[in-house]
All heavy atoms as TSV, in Angstrom:
chain	resi	resn	atom	element	x	y	z
A	1	MET	N	N	5.473	76.897	-13.564
A	1	MET	CA	C	5.969	77.714	-12.467
A	1	MET	C	C	5.200	77.417	-11.171
A	1	MET	O	O	5.793	77.395	-10.101
A	1	MET	CB	C	5.832	79.188	-12.861
A	1	MET	CG	C	6.535	80.131	-11.942
A	1	MET	SD	S	8.305	79.877	-12.135
A	1	MET	CE	C	8.933	81.237	-11.239
A	2	ALA	N	N	3.889	77.187	-11.311
A	2	ALA	CA	C	3.090	76.885	-10.129
A	2	ALA	C	C	3.505	75.549	-9.519
A	2	ALA	O	O	3.490	75.383	-8.287
A	2	ALA	CB	C	1.613	76.874	-10.479
A	3	ILE	N	N	3.865	74.598	-10.373
A	3	ILE	CA	C	4.302	73.291	-9.874
A	3	ILE	C	C	5.607	73.439	-9.109
A	3	ILE	O	O	5.807	72.799	-8.072
A	3	ILE	CB	C	4.436	72.290	-11.049
A	3	ILE	CG1	C	3.062	72.020	-11.658
A	3	ILE	CG2	C	5.073	70.995	-10.587
A	3	ILE	CD1	C	3.096	71.162	-12.903
A	4	LEU	N	N	6.499	74.297	-9.578
A	4	LEU	CA	C	7.763	74.542	-8.891
A	4	LEU	C	C	7.511	75.140	-7.500
A	4	LEU	O	O	8.123	74.725	-6.525
A	4	LEU	CB	C	8.645	75.477	-9.722
A	4	LEU	CG	C	9.992	75.839	-9.111
A	4	LEU	CD1	C	10.839	74.589	-8.951
A	4	LEU	CD2	C	10.702	76.865	-9.971
A	5	HIS	N	N	6.589	76.094	-7.426
A	5	HIS	CA	C	6.260	76.706	-6.138
A	5	HIS	C	C	5.617	75.673	-5.197
A	5	HIS	O	O	5.907	75.675	-3.987
A	5	HIS	CB	C	5.325	77.901	-6.342
A	5	HIS	CG	C	6.022	79.090	-6.905
A	5	HIS	ND1	N	6.317	80.196	-6.143
A	5	HIS	CD2	C	6.501	79.359	-8.139
A	5	HIS	CE1	C	6.937	81.092	-6.887
A	5	HIS	NE2	N	7.052	80.599	-8.125
A	6	ALA	N	N	4.751	74.803	-5.725
A	6	ALA	CA	C	4.113	73.775	-4.898
A	6	ALA	C	C	5.149	72.794	-4.372
A	6	ALA	O	O	5.111	72.402	-3.195
A	6	ALA	CB	C	3.033	73.053	-5.687
A	7	ASN	N	N	6.079	72.391	-5.229
A	7	ASN	CA	C	7.132	71.465	-4.798
A	7	ASN	C	C	8.030	72.113	-3.753
A	7	ASN	O	O	8.446	71.458	-2.791
A	7	ASN	CB	C	7.965	71.011	-5.996
A	7	ASN	CG	C	7.255	69.983	-6.832
A	7	ASN	OD1	O	6.326	69.326	-6.365
A	7	ASN	ND2	N	7.665	69.845	-8.084
A	8	LEU	N	N	8.345	73.381	-3.923
A	8	LEU	CA	C	9.177	74.084	-2.961
A	8	LEU	C	C	8.465	74.205	-1.607
A	8	LEU	O	O	9.073	74.014	-0.549
A	8	LEU	CB	C	9.535	75.478	-3.491
A	8	LEU	CG	C	10.503	76.306	-2.645
A	8	LEU	CD1	C	11.820	75.566	-2.482
A	8	LEU	CD2	C	10.708	77.665	-3.258
A	9	ALA	N	N	7.161	74.462	-1.635
A	9	ALA	CA	C	6.393	74.553	-0.396
A	9	ALA	C	C	6.337	73.206	0.310
A	9	ALA	O	O	6.481	73.127	1.537
A	9	ALA	CB	C	4.993	75.070	-0.700
A	10	LEU	N	N	6.133	72.132	-0.455
A	10	LEU	CA	C	6.111	70.800	0.140
A	10	LEU	C	C	7.468	70.430	0.735
A	10	LEU	O	O	7.547	69.822	1.804
A	10	LEU	CB	C	5.696	69.760	-0.907
A	10	LEU	CG	C	4.214	69.748	-1.276
A	10	LEU	CD1	C	3.976	68.769	-2.418
A	10	LEU	CD2	C	3.364	69.386	-0.079
A	11	LEU	N	N	8.534	70.798	0.053
A	11	LEU	CA	C	9.881	70.532	0.559
A	11	LEU	C	C	10.117	71.301	1.853
A	11	LEU	O	O	10.696	70.767	2.807
A	11	LEU	CB	C	10.923	70.909	-0.490
A	11	LEU	CG	C	12.381	70.706	-0.091
A	11	LEU	CD1	C	12.642	69.225	0.151
A	11	LEU	CD2	C	13.301	71.243	-1.168
A	12	LEU	N	N	9.663	72.553	1.910
A	12	LEU	CA	C	9.825	73.357	3.120
A	12	LEU	C	C	9.051	72.747	4.289
A	12	LEU	O	O	9.582	72.622	5.404
A	12	LEU	CB	C	9.356	74.786	2.856
A	12	LEU	CG	C	9.428	75.742	4.041
A	12	LEU	CD1	C	10.875	75.942	4.471
A	12	LEU	CD2	C	8.774	77.060	3.696
A	13	VAL	N	N	7.809	72.348	4.048
A	13	VAL	CA	C	6.995	71.739	5.112
A	13	VAL	C	C	7.619	70.430	5.574
A	13	VAL	O	O	7.702	70.152	6.775
A	13	VAL	CB	C	5.542	71.525	4.627
A	13	VAL	CG1	C	4.752	70.667	5.605
A	13	VAL	CG2	C	4.862	72.868	4.428
A	14	ALA	N	N	8.084	69.607	4.647
A	14	ALA	CA	C	8.690	68.326	5.008
A	14	ALA	C	C	9.964	68.534	5.811
A	14	ALA	O	O	10.220	67.811	6.781
A	14	ALA	CB	C	8.984	67.515	3.749
A	15	SER	N	N	10.764	69.527	5.459
A	15	SER	CA	C	12.005	69.758	6.200
A	15	SER	C	C	11.721	70.285	7.606
A	15	SER	O	O	12.412	69.931	8.556
A	15	SER	CB	C	12.910	70.720	5.430
A	15	SER	OG	O	12.271	71.981	5.297
A	16	VAL	N	N	10.692	71.122	7.761
A	16	VAL	CA	C	10.340	71.608	9.096
A	16	VAL	C	C	9.838	70.462	9.961
A	16	VAL	O	O	10.201	70.337	11.129
A	16	VAL	CB	C	9.286	72.742	8.994
A	16	VAL	CG1	C	8.682	73.046	10.362
A	16	VAL	CG2	C	9.907	73.990	8.400
A	17	LEU	N	N	8.992	69.600	9.395
A	17	LEU	CA	C	8.477	68.471	10.161
A	17	LEU	C	C	9.576	67.476	10.525
A	17	LEU	O	O	9.530	66.841	11.576
A	17	LEU	CB	C	7.373	67.767	9.379
A	17	LEU	CG	C	6.055	68.539	9.245
A	17	LEU	CD1	C	5.083	67.760	8.367
A	17	LEU	CD2	C	5.438	68.811	10.604
A	18	ALA	N	N	10.572	67.327	9.660
A	18	ALA	CA	C	11.637	66.358	9.906
A	18	ALA	C	C	12.618	66.867	10.961
A	18	ALA	O	O	13.250	66.069	11.661
A	18	ALA	CB	C	12.371	66.050	8.609
A	19	THR	N	N	12.764	68.170	11.100
A	19	THR	CA	C	13.776	68.697	12.020
A	19	THR	C	C	13.221	69.018	13.407
A	19	THR	O	O	13.990	69.184	14.339
A	19	THR	CB	C	14.418	69.971	11.443
A	19	THR	OG1	O	13.398	70.932	11.170
A	19	THR	CG2	C	15.177	69.662	10.172
A	20	THR	N	N	11.909	69.112	13.563
A	20	THR	CA	C	11.368	69.426	14.885
A	20	THR	C	C	11.274	68.160	15.714
A	20	THR	O	O	11.004	67.076	15.202
A	20	THR	CB	C	9.969	70.071	14.778
A	20	THR	OG1	O	9.108	69.193	14.070
A	20	THR	CG2	C	10.032	71.403	14.072
A	21	SER	N	N	11.520	68.299	17.007
A	21	SER	CA	C	11.434	67.134	17.891
A	21	SER	C	C	10.050	67.095	18.519
A	21	SER	O	O	9.503	68.110	18.930
A	21	SER	CB	C	12.516	67.204	18.974
A	21	SER	OG	O	12.292	68.335	19.784
A	22	VAL	N	N	9.503	65.911	18.577
A	22	VAL	CA	C	8.165	65.703	19.122
A	22	VAL	C	C	8.281	64.750	20.293
A	22	VAL	O	O	8.929	63.719	20.214
A	22	VAL	CB	C	7.223	65.118	18.045
A	22	VAL	CG1	C	5.852	64.868	18.634
A	22	VAL	CG2	C	7.146	66.048	16.861
A	23	GLN	N	N	7.636	65.109	21.399
A	23	GLN	CA	C	7.643	64.241	22.565
A	23	GLN	C	C	6.209	63.940	22.962
A	23	GLN	O	O	5.384	64.850	23.062
A	23	GLN	CB	C	8.371	64.904	23.729
A	23	GLN	CG	C	9.856	65.099	23.471
A	23	GLN	CD	C	10.541	65.737	24.663
A	23	GLN	OE1	O	9.897	66.122	25.616
A	23	GLN	NE2	N	11.850	65.817	24.595
A	24	ALA	N	N	5.926	62.671	23.167
A	24	ALA	CA	C	4.585	62.252	23.574
A	24	ALA	C	C	4.471	62.329	25.093
A	24	ALA	O	O	5.468	62.265	25.813
A	24	ALA	CB	C	4.303	60.836	23.100
A	25	GLN	N	N	3.262	62.478	25.575
A	25	GLN	CA	C	3.046	62.476	27.016
A	25	GLN	C	C	3.248	61.067	27.546
A	25	GLN	O	O	3.024	60.083	26.853
A	25	GLN	CB	C	1.629	62.943	27.341
A	25	GLN	CG	C	1.370	64.385	26.963
A	25	GLN	CD	C	-0.070	64.784	27.278
A	25	GLN	OE1	O	-0.902	63.949	27.562
A	25	GLN	NE2	N	-0.330	66.069	27.207
A	26	SER	N	N	3.674	60.973	28.778
A	26	SER	CA	C	3.884	59.647	29.355
A	26	SER	C	C	2.537	59.024	29.715
A	26	SER	O	O	1.603	59.702	30.111
A	26	SER	CB	C	4.761	59.743	30.606
A	26	SER	OG	O	4.109	60.534	31.580
A	27	MET	N	N	2.471	57.725	29.555
A	27	MET	CA	C	1.249	56.988	29.859
A	27	MET	C	C	1.244	56.636	31.343
A	27	MET	O	O	2.247	56.183	31.880
A	27	MET	CB	C	1.177	55.708	29.025
A	27	MET	CG	C	1.057	55.946	27.534
A	27	MET	SD	S	-0.529	56.643	27.081
A	27	MET	CE	C	-1.604	55.281	27.434
A	28	PRO	N	N	0.126	56.824	32.017
A	28	PRO	CA	C	0.068	56.436	33.428
A	28	PRO	C	C	0.069	54.913	33.563
A	28	PRO	O	O	-0.415	54.203	32.680
A	28	PRO	CB	C	-1.267	57.023	33.898
A	28	PRO	CG	C	-2.089	57.132	32.667
A	28	PRO	CD	C	-1.120	57.400	31.551
A	29	PRO	N	N	0.623	54.402	34.662
A	29	PRO	CA	C	0.618	52.944	34.847
A	29	PRO	C	C	-0.809	52.442	35.055
A	29	PRO	O	O	-1.632	53.114	35.657
A	29	PRO	CB	C	1.475	52.731	36.091
A	29	PRO	CG	C	1.425	54.037	36.809
A	29	PRO	CD	C	1.269	55.101	35.760
A	30	GLU	N	N	-1.074	51.266	34.543
A	30	GLU	CA	C	-2.407	50.679	34.649
A	30	GLU	C	C	-2.349	49.447	35.528
A	30	GLU	O	O	-1.325	48.783	35.624
A	30	GLU	CB	C	-2.939	50.299	33.269
A	30	GLU	CG	C	-3.143	51.485	32.350
A	30	GLU	CD	C	-3.725	51.090	31.005
A	30	GLU	OE1	O	-4.144	49.934	30.872
A	30	GLU	OE2	O	-3.748	51.938	30.119
A	31	GLY	N	N	-3.466	49.146	36.137
A	31	GLY	CA	C	-3.574	47.950	36.959
A	31	GLY	C	C	-3.868	46.737	36.100
A	31	GLY	O	O	-3.854	46.792	34.871
A	32	PRO	N	N	-4.141	45.610	36.724
A	32	PRO	CA	C	-4.442	44.396	35.954
A	32	PRO	C	C	-5.761	44.541	35.184
A	32	PRO	O	O	-6.699	45.168	35.646
A	32	PRO	CB	C	-4.551	43.308	37.020
A	32	PRO	CG	C	-4.842	44.034	38.290
A	32	PRO	CD	C	-4.193	45.382	38.168
A	33	VAL	N	N	-5.782	43.972	34.019
A	33	VAL	CA	C	-6.959	44.017	33.153
A	33	VAL	C	C	-7.439	42.593	32.935
A	33	VAL	O	O	-6.646	41.708	32.617
A	33	VAL	CB	C	-6.622	44.677	31.798
A	33	VAL	CG1	C	-7.822	44.657	30.880
A	33	VAL	CG2	C	-6.142	46.100	32.021
A	34	SER	N	N	-8.728	42.350	33.121
A	34	SER	CA	C	-9.279	41.016	32.872
A	34	SER	C	C	-10.507	41.144	31.977
A	34	SER	O	O	-11.269	42.105	32.085
A	34	SER	CB	C	-9.646	40.315	34.179
A	34	SER	OG	O	-10.683	41.040	34.815
A	35	VAL	N	N	-10.672	40.169	31.103
A	35	VAL	CA	C	-11.782	40.161	30.156
A	35	VAL	C	C	-12.463	38.806	30.238
A	35	VAL	O	O	-11.801	37.770	30.279
A	35	VAL	CB	C	-11.280	40.412	28.719
A	35	VAL	CG1	C	-12.431	40.366	27.725
A	35	VAL	CG2	C	-10.563	41.743	28.635
A	36	ILE	N	N	-13.801	38.810	30.263
A	36	ILE	CA	C	-14.573	37.562	30.280
A	36	ILE	C	C	-15.407	37.514	29.004
A	36	ILE	O	O	-16.165	38.436	28.717
A	36	ILE	CB	C	-15.491	37.494	31.515
A	36	ILE	CG1	C	-14.662	37.525	32.795
A	36	ILE	CG2	C	-16.370	36.252	31.457
A	36	ILE	CD1	C	-15.490	37.606	34.053
A	37	PHE	N	N	-15.230	36.459	28.228
A	37	PHE	CA	C	-15.999	36.266	27.008
A	37	PHE	C	C	-17.138	35.297	27.289
A	37	PHE	O	O	-16.927	34.246	27.881
A	37	PHE	CB	C	-15.112	35.710	25.885
A	37	PHE	CG	C	-14.060	36.670	25.429
A	37	PHE	CD1	C	-12.783	36.607	25.939
A	37	PHE	CD2	C	-14.360	37.642	24.487
A	37	PHE	CE1	C	-11.807	37.488	25.514
A	37	PHE	CE2	C	-13.395	38.539	24.066
A	37	PHE	CZ	C	-12.120	38.457	24.581
A	38	THR	N	N	-18.327	35.664	26.879
A	38	THR	CA	C	-19.468	34.768	27.033
A	38	THR	C	C	-20.092	34.535	25.662
A	38	THR	O	O	-19.959	35.351	24.761
A	38	THR	CB	C	-20.527	35.365	27.975
A	38	THR	OG1	O	-20.959	36.611	27.441
A	38	THR	CG2	C	-19.961	35.589	29.365
A	39	ALA	N	N	-20.757	33.417	25.514
A	39	ALA	CA	C	-21.406	33.093	24.249
A	39	ALA	C	C	-22.762	32.467	24.527
A	39	ALA	O	O	-22.967	31.818	25.552
A	39	ALA	CB	C	-20.546	32.117	23.437
A	40	THR	N	N	-23.678	32.670	23.626
A	40	THR	CA	C	-25.011	32.079	23.720
A	40	THR	C	C	-25.133	31.014	22.636
A	40	THR	O	O	-24.955	31.322	21.458
A	40	THR	CB	C	-26.095	33.154	23.511
A	40	THR	OG1	O	-25.887	34.192	24.451
A	40	THR	CG2	C	-27.472	32.567	23.684
A	41	PRO	N	N	-25.424	29.767	23.022
A	41	PRO	CA	C	-25.562	28.731	21.991
A	41	PRO	C	C	-26.800	28.989	21.125
A	41	PRO	O	O	-27.855	29.375	21.619
A	41	PRO	CB	C	-25.699	27.435	22.779
A	41	PRO	CG	C	-26.141	27.849	24.133
A	41	PRO	CD	C	-25.625	29.239	24.363
A	42	ILE	N	N	-26.648	28.794	19.846
A	42	ILE	CA	C	-27.749	28.977	18.906
A	42	ILE	C	C	-28.368	27.605	18.642
A	42	ILE	O	O	-27.681	26.681	18.208
A	42	ILE	CB	C	-27.246	29.598	17.591
A	42	ILE	CG1	C	-26.614	30.954	17.878
A	42	ILE	CG2	C	-28.370	29.715	16.578
A	42	ILE	CD1	C	-25.923	31.564	16.687
A	43	PRO	N	N	-29.668	27.431	18.936
A	43	PRO	CA	C	-30.285	26.111	18.734
A	43	PRO	C	C	-30.377	25.768	17.241
A	43	PRO	O	O	-30.481	26.652	16.388
A	43	PRO	CB	C	-31.671	26.261	19.350
A	43	PRO	CG	C	-31.948	27.721	19.334
A	43	PRO	CD	C	-30.617	28.410	19.453
A	44	ALA	N	N	-30.330	24.485	16.956
A	44	ALA	CA	C	-30.445	24.025	15.577
A	44	ALA	C	C	-31.857	24.301	15.064
A	44	ALA	O	O	-32.828	24.230	15.815
A	44	ALA	CB	C	-30.145	22.532	15.499
A	45	PRO	N	N	-31.986	24.638	13.786
A	45	PRO	CA	C	-33.332	24.904	13.255
A	45	PRO	C	C	-34.164	23.626	13.199
A	45	PRO	O	O	-33.648	22.533	12.996
A	45	PRO	CB	C	-33.065	25.451	11.858
A	45	PRO	CG	C	-31.705	24.966	11.494
A	45	PRO	CD	C	-30.946	24.832	12.774
A	46	LYS	N	N	-35.455	23.792	13.382
A	46	LYS	CA	C	-36.365	22.648	13.317
A	46	LYS	C	C	-36.588	22.267	11.852
A	46	LYS	O	O	-36.596	23.124	10.977
A	46	LYS	CB	C	-37.705	23.005	13.954
A	46	LYS	CG	C	-37.610	23.307	15.423
A	46	LYS	CD	C	-38.958	23.683	15.981
A	46	LYS	CE	C	-38.848	24.043	17.451
A	46	LYS	NZ	N	-40.108	24.483	18.017
A	47	PRO	N	N	-36.759	20.947	11.576
A	47	PRO	CA	C	-37.038	20.557	10.196
A	47	PRO	C	C	-38.395	21.107	9.741
A	47	PRO	O	O	-39.324	21.233	10.535
A	47	PRO	CB	C	-37.078	19.032	10.248
A	47	PRO	CG	C	-36.837	18.644	11.648
A	47	PRO	CD	C	-36.665	19.851	12.475
A	48	MET	N	N	-38.483	21.462	8.460
A	48	MET	CA	C	-39.755	21.969	7.950
A	48	MET	C	C	-40.120	21.248	6.660
A	48	MET	O	O	-39.244	20.850	5.891
A	48	MET	CB	C	-39.705	23.467	7.717
A	48	MET	CG	C	-38.544	23.961	6.908
A	48	MET	SD	S	-38.498	25.730	6.978
A	48	MET	CE	C	-38.105	26.105	5.319
A	49	ALA	N	N	-41.383	21.087	6.484
A	49	ALA	CA	C	-41.883	20.340	5.328
A	49	ALA	C	C	-41.797	21.195	4.075
A	49	ALA	O	O	-42.096	22.375	4.071
A	49	ALA	CB	C	-43.319	19.922	5.578
A	50	ILE	N	N	-41.358	20.547	2.994
A	50	ILE	CA	C	-41.346	21.189	1.680
A	50	ILE	C	C	-42.181	20.319	0.765
A	50	ILE	O	O	-41.848	19.161	0.524
A	50	ILE	CB	C	-39.922	21.324	1.124
A	50	ILE	CG1	C	-39.087	22.216	2.029
A	50	ILE	CG2	C	-39.945	21.859	-0.286
A	50	ILE	CD1	C	-37.665	22.376	1.589
A	51	GLY	N	N	-43.264	20.845	0.246
A	51	GLY	CA	C	-44.149	20.068	-0.615
A	51	GLY	C	C	-44.930	19.059	0.198
A	51	GLY	O	O	-45.633	19.402	1.141
A	52	ALA	N	N	-44.763	17.784	-0.119
A	52	ALA	CA	C	-45.456	16.724	0.621
A	52	ALA	C	C	-44.804	16.545	1.979
A	52	ALA	O	O	-43.665	16.911	2.206
A	52	ALA	CB	C	-45.424	15.426	-0.174
A	53	ALA	N	N	-45.527	15.952	2.903
A	53	ALA	CA	C	-45.047	15.804	4.274
A	53	ALA	C	C	-43.831	14.868	4.397
A	53	ALA	O	O	-43.089	14.940	5.351
A	53	ALA	CB	C	-46.169	15.315	5.164
A	54	GLU	N	N	-43.616	14.007	3.383
A	54	GLU	CA	C	-42.511	13.065	3.505
A	54	GLU	C	C	-41.149	13.703	3.158
A	54	GLU	O	O	-40.100	13.170	3.500
A	54	GLU	CB	C	-42.737	11.823	2.615
A	54	GLU	CG	C	-42.786	12.105	1.138
A	54	GLU	CD	C	-44.192	12.367	0.627
A	54	GLU	OE1	O	-45.113	12.457	1.457
A	54	GLU	OE2	O	-44.340	12.528	-0.573
A	55	ASN	N	N	-41.138	14.859	2.507
A	55	ASN	CA	C	-39.900	15.553	2.165
A	55	ASN	C	C	-39.596	16.590	3.259
A	55	ASN	O	O	-40.288	17.569	3.403
A	55	ASN	CB	C	-40.011	16.268	0.820
A	55	ASN	CG	C	-40.219	15.299	-0.308
A	55	ASN	OD1	O	-39.751	14.175	-0.252
A	55	ASN	ND2	N	-40.930	15.730	-1.341
A	56	LEU	N	N	-38.572	16.313	4.042
A	56	LEU	CA	C	-38.200	17.228	5.114
A	56	LEU	C	C	-36.829	17.808	4.836
A	56	LEU	O	O	-35.912	17.100	4.402
A	56	LEU	CB	C	-38.193	16.507	6.468
A	56	LEU	CG	C	-39.561	16.030	6.990
A	56	LEU	CD1	C	-39.363	15.292	8.315
A	56	LEU	CD2	C	-40.483	17.213	7.185
A	57	LEU	N	N	-36.706	19.071	5.094
A	57	LEU	CA	C	-35.414	19.735	4.990
A	57	LEU	C	C	-34.902	19.960	6.397
A	57	LEU	O	O	-35.554	20.569	7.218
A	57	LEU	CB	C	-35.557	21.097	4.276
A	57	LEU	CG	C	-34.291	21.940	4.185
A	57	LEU	CD1	C	-33.273	21.245	3.301
A	57	LEU	CD2	C	-34.617	23.318	3.675
A	58	SER	N	N	-33.741	19.418	6.713
A	58	SER	CA	C	-33.222	19.603	8.059
A	58	SER	C	C	-31.852	20.235	8.010
A	58	SER	O	O	-31.181	20.240	7.043
A	58	SER	CB	C	-33.148	18.283	8.795
A	58	SER	OG	O	-32.376	17.345	8.068
């Protein structure tokens, strides 16, 4: 019985939402928009010795 009441309530809410008219506010006009993207180059890592000096990881 509780499920029947819950379904009936959901149906009532859905029907009210479906029949009401909704109007959004108008958006004001905007001027030109410009965007500048900048980037910083990342330097390559320096080679470092692993174990003996002749083995370099780069």
